[in-house]
N, C-alpha and C positions, 0 to 999 in steps of 0.2 A: 282387169282393175286395178289401178296403180295402189290407192288407198280406198279403205271403207268411204272416205268423204266424199268419194268421186260417184259411188252407187253403182252404176252401170255404164258410167260415161266415160268416152274416150277422149284424149286431146284436151287436157284439163286447160282452162283458163283461169287463172287468179288474178283478179285488178286489185292494183294498190290503191288505198285510200290515204293520202297523205295528208296526214295533219297538219296545221300550220305550225309555227315555231312554238315551241312549248316553256311554260316558266322556267325559269333557270337556265335559258339561253339568248343569245345577244341580239336575235330577229324577234322575240317573244312581244306582241302588241299590247301592252299594259291597259292600255283605252280600252281595247275590244274584249280582253280577259278572256276566261274560260267559255262564256257565253258564245262569243265569236267562232272559237275553234271547235265547239260541237254544232254550232249551224252549217260550217262550211262544210263539215264532216258527213252531216246530215243529208246534205245537199246532193255530195257525191255518192254518197251509200244509196240514193234513191235513181240517181240517172245510171247508175253499173248496175242494179237490180232490174232496172227497168229496161235497160239494155241486153241483158239475158245473161251476164257472166256466171261462171260457175262458183265462184268462191272469191271471198276478197281478203287483203292484208293490210293491217294497218302498220302505218310506217311514219314517222318522224325525219322526213326527210329535208324541211326546212330548219332543222337546227345546226343550222351552220353557223361559224366554222365548227364541224364535226368534233367529237369527243371518242375517247376508246372506253372510257367508263361514264354510266348515265349519272348525273345529280340525281339525288333524291328527290328533289320538287320536281323533275321532268318526268322521272318514271312514274310517281304517284300521279301527275296530272294526267299522262299518256293513260293509266290506268283508269282515272275517272272519264276522260272523255269517250273511252270503250264500251265504259259501263251505263253511260248516260245514252248513246245511242243503241245500245245491244238489243233493245225491245224493237227496233226497226230493220233488224236482220233477217233476211229469210233464205239466206246462204251461209255455209260454214266459213270461218274467218281464222285467219292466222295474224300472228303479231312478229312485227321485226323493229326492235331498237338499235339503231345505229350508233355505235358499234360494238354494242356490249352484250353478248350470247349470255351471260347470267343473268342480266336485267330483263333480256328478251323471254327466256323460259318463265323469269317471275311474273312480269307481266302478264304471261300469256296463262299462266295457272290461276292468278287473281281474276282474271276475266274470263276464263272459260272458252279460251282458243283452243283449235284444233291441230295449229301447227306453228312452226316459229323457223323463220328463216335469219340465217347469220353468217359471218366469218367465224367458224369454230376451231380449225386446223391451220397449220402452216405459220412461217413468220414472214413480214412484208415491210419494205421500206415505202411509207405512204406520207400523204400530206399531214398526218397527225402524228409523225414521227415514227419510230419503230414500233410494228404491230404483231403481239404474240396473243393470240387471243386464248382463252381460259376455256378450252373443251370439257377438260374433265369436271370442272365447276359446274358448267351448264348442265352436264349430265347427272351430278351430285344433288344440282337444284330440283333437277324433273323427278328423282327419285326420293328426294326428302320431302319434297310438297306432295307426294303421293298421285305423278301423273305420268305412270309408265307408258300411258297411250299417248302422249303428246309428240307428236312426229317431228323431226328436227330436219330442217333442210340445209344442207350445206352448200353453201356458196365457196366454190374453192378457187378463183381467182377475184380476187378483190378490185372493188372498184376504187379509184381514188389512190391506186396504190399499184407496187410492182412485186412479185412474190421473189423472195431471196432463196428458196427451194426451186433450184433450175432443172429439177425431174421432168420430164415431160407431163403435159397434164393429166392424161390418161393415166398414167402411172401413180399420181397425186390423187385422181379421182378414186383408183381401185384402193389405194393405201389407206383414204378416208372411210372407205366402208368395211376395210378389213380391220384396222385397228382403231379407229373411232366410231363405228358403230352408226355411221349417216345412214338416215331413212331416204334420202334422195340427193341427187347430186345437181347443181345448179352450176352454168357456164354464162359467163358474164361478159359484157365488153369493157372497156377501159372507163368509163364513166355512165353514169346514169343517162338513159335515153339511146346509147349506143350499142348498136348489135353486137353479139357475140359473134367470133369469128367461126363460119358454119363448119372449116375444117378442124377446129378443135372440138366443137360440139360431137362432130361424127366419130372423132378418136375415143371422147368418152364414151358414147353408145355403144360402140365396138368393144371398149374394155369391159362395160357393165350392162350387158344384156338383159340380165334380170333385175337392176335396180331402176327406179324410175329416174329420168333424166329431163330437166327443164331447162329452157332456155330463160335467162334470167332477166336481160334488158335487150331495148333495142328492137321488139318485134312490132312489126307494123303488117297493115294489111297489104301491102305489096311483097311481102317476104314470108308471111306465115304459112303459104303450102310449103315451100321448101324447107323450113323450120320443122313444120310438123311430121315432115317424111324420114325426121331423124329423130324428134325428140317426145317425149310422153304430154308434152302440154307447155306453156310458157308462164311467165309472169309479167305482167303487163301496167304501165302507170302513165309516161309520158304521151304515147299515141292515142291515149284515150282523153286527152287534156283538150282544151280549145285551143286550135290552130296549134296541137303537138307540142306546146310549152308546157314544162314540166310544171310550174308554179300557176298556173291557169286552173280553173275550177274543171271538173268532168263533164265532157260534151256527150251527152246522150245518143246524138244521133251517130257520133263517130263509133262510138262504144257498138250500136245496132246493127250498122254497117259490116264492122269487125265480125260479129257474132253470127251475122248472116253468112259472111264468109267462111268461118270455122264450120258451120253446119253442113257446108257443102263438102266438106274435108273430113268429115267424122264417119 
């Protein structure tokens, strides 16, 4: 068992619920407003749950161009959307506010999430400039807000960025667990929807046999078997969308086909 949220299930599939662009960001749809955001999230939740996923994670994927600090209006709006749809949830859920680890923890606490995914450690050259995440701030927020049980998933090779720390990925992963208390390690591709390098995933798995390791991007029905031979599970967004397009709604049939495949691997 990786976490209590897994119960007895192996090879966890966490599905992304991509909230539309939030207030305070460039692509926010003022005419549709919060009601449109909530309606879109509800439709995706129903499709994912009907398709059989194990857990979901709310993310602000379309808040482009991305920022390293969450605007207050966006963080509040994300909390409001999650709170509005929470009565419809039948599976555990997590939160990821791109790319602010402290805001992600705060939103998770406000909404009662079980886990958070973010970039917590390292230094990166990124599309957003030099990126130095506040790991200690996230941990202090978790402590001060009374949620020591909140699991923190460390994405150790950031999307849209390149690490300025040139240690091998397996050493960075091992270091994150030892020095920064990571609950799980995630291995990503270069951008959303691009698969993680299998060699990197394997190196991290071998370095951390007792720590949960997940493939964070680019898992599809054609590579899930290979991925699950190495990892404890995956976080998946793009492959579940209509036509495999990140910005489209969730396609329940794609979800069901994928989860049927996963059932044969467990």
